[in-house]
C-alpha positions in Angstrom: -0.1 -0.1 0.0 2.9 2.0 0.8 4.0 2.6 -3.0 0.4 4.1 -4.1 0.0 5.8 -1.3 3.2 7.9 -1.7 2.1 8.2 -5.7 -1.5 9.4 -4.8 0.4 12.0 -1.7 2.4 13.2 -4.7 -0.5 13.8 -7.4 -2.5 15.7 -4.4 0.2 17.8 -3.6 2.1 18.5 -6.8 -0.7 18.2 -9.2 -4.2 18.7 -7.5 -2.5 21.8 -5.4 0.5 22.6 -6.7 1.9 23.9 -3.7 4.7 26.0 -3.4 7.3 27.2 -0.9 5.4 29.1 2.1 1.9 28.1 0.9 -0.1 27.4 4.3 -2.4 23.9 4.0 -5.0 22.7 6.0 -5.6 18.8 6.0 -9.2 17.7 7.5 -9.5 13.6 7.3 -10.3 11.1 10.4 -8.0 8.9 12.2 -8.4 6.2 9.5 -6.5 7.9 7.0 -3.1 8.3 8.8 -1.1 6.3 6.5 -2.1 8.9 3.7 -2.1 11.9 6.0 1.9 11.0 6.8 2.4 10.8 3.3 0.7 14.1 2.5 2.4 15.8 5.0 6.0 14.5 4.0 4.9 15.5 -0.2 4.1 19.0 1.3 6.9 19.5 3.5 9.4 18.5 0.4 7.3 21.1 -1.7 8.1 23.9 0.9 4.6 24.4 2.8 3.7 24.9 6.0 0.8 22.1 7.1 -2.1 21.7 9.7 -4.6 19.3 10.2 -7.4 18.4 11.5 -8.6 15.0 12.4 -12.0 13.5 13.2 -13.0 10.3 15.3 -16.1 8.0 14.7 -19.2 9.5 15.0 -17.8 12.9 16.3 -20.1 15.0 14.2 -23.5 12.6 15.3 -22.1 12.8 19.2 -22.5 16.7 18.9 -25.7 17.0 17.0 -27.3 14.7 19.6 -26.1 15.2 23.1 -24.7 19.2 22.1 -26.4 22.0 24.1 -26.9 25.4 22.1 -23.4 26.8 22.6 -21.5 23.4 21.5 -23.5 23.5 18.7 -22.3 26.9 18.0 -18.9 26.6 18.4 -16.6 26.3 15.1 -12.9 24.6 15.8 -10.7 27.6 15.9 -8.6 25.5 13.6 -11.0 25.6 10.4 -12.2 28.8 11.3 -8.3 30.2 10.6 -8.3 28.2 7.8 -11.4 29.4 5.7 -10.1 33.0 6.6 -6.0 32.6 6.2 -5.0 29.5 4.7 -4.1 29.0 1.3 -4.9 25.6 0.3 -7.5 23.1 1.8 -7.5 19.1 1.5 -9.9 17.1 2.6 -9.0 13.6 2.8 -12.6 11.4 3.1 -12.1 8.2 4.9 -15.7 7.7 7.2 -16.0 5.2 10.0 -18.5 2.6 10.3 -21.0 4.1 12.8 -21.3 1.5 15.2 -24.6 3.1 17.4 -27.3 5.1 16.3 -27.7 8.8 17.7 -30.7 10.1 17.4 -30.5 14.2 16.2 -33.5 16.4 16.5 -34.3 18.7 13.5 -33.7 21.8 15.5 -30.3 20.8 16.3 -29.0 19.5 13.2 -31.0 23.1 11.9 -28.6 25.3 14.4 -25.6 23.3 13.3 -26.1 23.8 10.0 -26.6 27.9 10.6 -23.3 28.2 12.7 -21.2 26.7 10.1 -22.7 28.4 7.3 -20.9 31.8 7.4 -17.8 29.7 6.9 -19.2 27.7 4.1 -20.0 30.9 2.6 -16.6 32.2 3.2 -15.2 29.0 1.3 -17.1 29.4 -1.6 -16.3 33.0 -2.0 -12.3 32.6 -1.3 -12.9 29.5 -4.2 -15.0 32.2 -6.0 -12.1 35.0 -5.8 -9.3 32.5 -6.2 -7.4 32.9 -2.8 -7.9 29.4 -1.7 -7.2 26.3 -3.5 -8.9 23.2 -2.7 -9.2 19.4 -3.1 -11.5 16.5 -2.0 -10.2 13.2 -2.2 -11.0 9.6 -0.8 -9.2 7.2 1.3 -10.0 3.4 1.4 -12.0 2.6 3.9 -14.5 -0.3 5.2 -17.5 2.1 5.5 -16.9 3.2 1.9 -16.3 -0.3 0.6 -19.4 -1.3 2.0 -21.8 1.5 0.8 -19.8 1.0 -2.6 -20.3 -3.1 -2.1 -17.1 -4.0 -2.7 -13.9 -5.8 -0.3 -11.5 -3.0 1.0 -9.2 -4.3 -1.5 -12.0 -3.7 -4.7 -12.6 -0.5 -3.4 -8.5 0.4 -3.3 -8.2 -0.7 -6.6 -11.6 1.3 -7.6 -9.9 4.5 -6.2 -6.6 3.8 -7.6 -8.4 3.4 -11.0 -10.6 6.3 -10.9 -7.5 8.6 -10.3 -5.3 6.9 -13.2 -2.9 6.2 -9.9 -2.3 2.6 -12.2 -0.4 4.7 -14.5 3.4 5.3 -14.4 2.9 9.1 -14.6 -0.8 10.1 -13.5 -0.2 13.6 -13.8 0.0 13.4 -17.9 -3.3 11.6 -17.9 -4.9 14.0 -15.6 -3.4 16.9 -18.0 -4.8 15.1 -21.0 -8.5 14.6 -19.9 -7.8 18.5 -18.7 -7.2 19.6 -22.7 -10.2 17.4 -23.7 -12.4 19.3 -21.4 -11.1 22.2 -22.0 -12.7 22.1 -25.7 -15.8 21.3 -24.5 -15.7 24.3 -21.6 -14.3 26.4 -24.9 -17.9 25.3 -27.1 -20.3 25.5 -24.0 -19.4 28.9 -23.0 -21.0 30.2 -26.1 -24.2 29.1 -25.7 -27.2 29.9 -24.2 -30.1 27.5 -23.9 -28.9 23.5 -22.8 -32.0 20.7 -22.7 -31.1 17.7 -21.1 -33.3 14.7 -22.7 -34.1 11.0 -21.7 -37.2 8.9 -22.2 -37.6 9.5 -18.2 -37.2 13.4 -18.4 -36.4 16.6 -20.1 -35.4 19.7 -18.5 -33.9 22.9 -20.0 -31.8 26.3 -18.3 -30.3 28.9 -19.7 -26.1 29.5 -19.1 -26.0 33.1 -21.0 -22.8 34.9 -19.4 -22.1 32.0 -16.7 -19.0 30.1 -16.8 -18.7 26.2 -17.5 -15.6 25.2 -15.7 -13.0 22.6 -16.6 -13.0 19.8 -13.6 -9.8 18.1 -14.1 -8.3 16.8 -11.1 -7.5 20.0 -9.0 -10.7 20.7 -7.1 -11.5 17.2 -6.8 -9.3 13.4 -7.0 -10.9 12.3 -8.7 -12.7 14.7 -11.0 -13.7 14.6 -14.8 -16.5 16.9 -15.4 -17.4 20.1 -16.8 -19.8 22.5 -15.0 -21.5 25.7 -14.5 -24.4 27.2 -12.4 -27.7 27.9 -14.2 -29.1 31.3 -14.8 -31.1 30.7 -11.4 -35.0 31.5 -12.7 -34.4 29.5 -16.2 -34.5 26.1 -15.2 -38.0 24.2 -16.4 -39.0 20.6 -16.6 -38.8 17.3 -15.0 -35.9 15.3 -14.1 -35.3 12.0 -12.6 -32.3 11.0 -10.9 -32.0 7.3 -10.8 -28.6 7.1 -9.2 -28.5 6.2 -5.4 -26.8 8.5 -3.0 -26.3 9.4 0.3 -26.9 12.4 1.6 -26.6 13.9 5.8 -26.3 9.5 6.2 -29.5 8.6 4.9 -29.8 7.1 1.7 -32.3 8.1 -1.2 -33.2 6.8 -4.2 -35.3 7.5 -7.4 -35.7 11.5 -7.5 -38.2 13.3 -9.6 -38.1 16.8 -9.2 -40.8 19.1 -11.2 -39.1 22.7 -11.8 -41.0 26.0 -13.1 -39.0 29.3 -13.4 -36.0 27.8 -11.4 -38.0 26.7 -8.9 -38.3 22.9 -7.5 -42.3 22.9 -7.3 -42.7 19.2 -6.6 -40.5 16.3 -5.5 -41.0 12.4 -4.6 -38.4 9.8 -4.3 -38.2 5.9 -4.4 -36.6 5.7 -0.7 -35.8 8.4 1.7 -38.7 10.8 0.5 -39.0 12.6 4.1 -35.2 13.8 3.7 -36.5 15.6 0.9 -39.2 17.5 2.6 -37.0 18.4 5.2 -34.3 19.7 2.9 -36.7 21.6 1.0 -37.4 23.8 3.7 -33.8 25.0 3.8 -33.4 28.4 2.4 -32.1 28.1 -1.1 -32.6 24.9 -1.7 -35.3 24.5 -4.2 -32.9 26.9 -6.8 -30.3 25.0 -8.5 -26.5 25.9 -7.8 -24.9 23.7 -10.4 -25.7 21.5 -13.6 -22.5 19.3 -14.9 -21.8 16.3 -17.4 -19.6 13.6 -16.2 -16.2 12.5 -18.4 -14.4 10.3 -16.4 -14.4 6.7 -18.3 -12.4 5.3 -15.7 -15.3 5.3 -13.6 -18.3 2.9 -14.8 -20.3 2.1 -11.6 -21.7 3.9 -8.6 -20.8 3.8 -5.3 -23.0 6.0 -3.5 -20.0 8.4 -3.2 -20.8 11.7 -4.6 -16.8 12.5 -5.5 -17.0 9.4 -7.9 -20.5 8.6 -9.1 -20.9 12.5 -10.5 -17.9 11.9 -12.5 -19.1 8.8 -14.2 -18.3 9.4 -17.8 -21.9 9.0 -19.2 -23.8 10.6 -16.8 -25.4 14.4 -15.8 -25.7 15.6 -12.3 -27.4 18.9 -11.3 -26.7 20.1 -7.8 -29.7 21.8 -5.9 -28.8 24.4 -3.7 -25.1 26.7 -3.2 -23.9 27.9 -6.5 -20.2 28.0 -7.1 -19.1 31.6 -7.1 -16.8 31.4 -9.7 -19.4 30.4 -12.6 -21.0 33.4 -12.2 -23.8 31.8 -10.1 -25.8 33.6 -7.6 -28.1 31.1 -5.5 -27.3 30.8 -2.1 -28.3 27.8 0.7 -26.5 26.3 3.4 -26.4 22.7 1.2 -25.3 22.0 -2.2 -26.7 18.4 -3.1 -25.5 17.0 -6.7 -28.0 14.6 -7.9 -27.2 12.2 -10.8 -29.0 10.7 -14.2 -27.7 8.1 -16.7 -27.4 9.1 -19.9 -26.0 6.4 -21.7 -29.1 4.8 -22.8 -30.5 7.5 -24.4 -29.4 10.3 -23.1 -29.1 13.3 -25.3 -28.2 17.6 -24.8 -29.1 20.3 -27.1 -27.1 23.6 -27.0 -29.0 25.9 -28.7 -30.9 24.0 -30.6 -28.0 21.8 -31.7 -27.7 17.5 -30.9 -24.2 17.8 -29.0 -24.1 14.4 -27.1 -25.9 11.3 -27.4 -25.9 8.0 -25.4 -23.1 9.2 -22.5 -20.8 10.6 -25.3 -20.3 13.7 -27.0 -20.8 14.6 -30.9 -18.5 17.9 -31.1 
């Protein structure tokens, strides 16, 4: 494992975050990811960066929302606050534990905790928008992730390696190749207005006029492989069915169908987990879309109930309710950003200003 983790850390530090001497890196992860954290720390030191970190433990946030009082729910860790304001780079290594206890959280406590975090999440999006913060989100293989993916731990580690091109002799070269391909798509889409996602199960349209498409090429997420933007907030109309399962706020949701009018979600249902939708759509800004995107990573071929991977699957599209990415020109604000994914390899089409540009999971341009 040591060899591929060293290659992983090198990719994160030197390609994804391209750290420079004197830059400050804040790493957030769990105790399970210590082997990767150590390699990242070493590579960051070699790059001349200053490193600080935050280690979470099993059920930490669940305990807080379950047992915390008002003052405790309002408290934000000093290191995280400082990082959001002053650090140059943020690396989040997802390494979830298998939860072995059932902590019940009252809705009011969840809401209070979300409200306490919101100013710092807004600051995070502001700094991404103005380019003052570099960030990367990645995954470390744990039993929890493997369980959700329906794989053994060894299979899941192999899945991560493949998704990140870590099986290649020079992973960075492959990311640069994908980046060049996606930049061509972005250059095309930046000059279009009306986009339609059409499928036998749904049709939804929106405007991206004067919005900037982004080339997600492994800098902000690892793995990556998508192009995305924010739709004009009141321009989204139609119906969409997200057939990929997802886990949000520790709850599994499947078969989400949304009806949208003048930008706002006006009706919703789910084959599983509909009560979570009922709760989420009460939050400010949650009924409008902050992102529309197209997955381009064909090394990822199947869903794992992990949005970091699933939204990048080549041949899928996704839309996110809630917070916009400000660097795209989006204006929606919310305490959430929830990506929902739909398969397009089985009859899906995308039109740009009336031109068919994508069919059955592949671009035609």
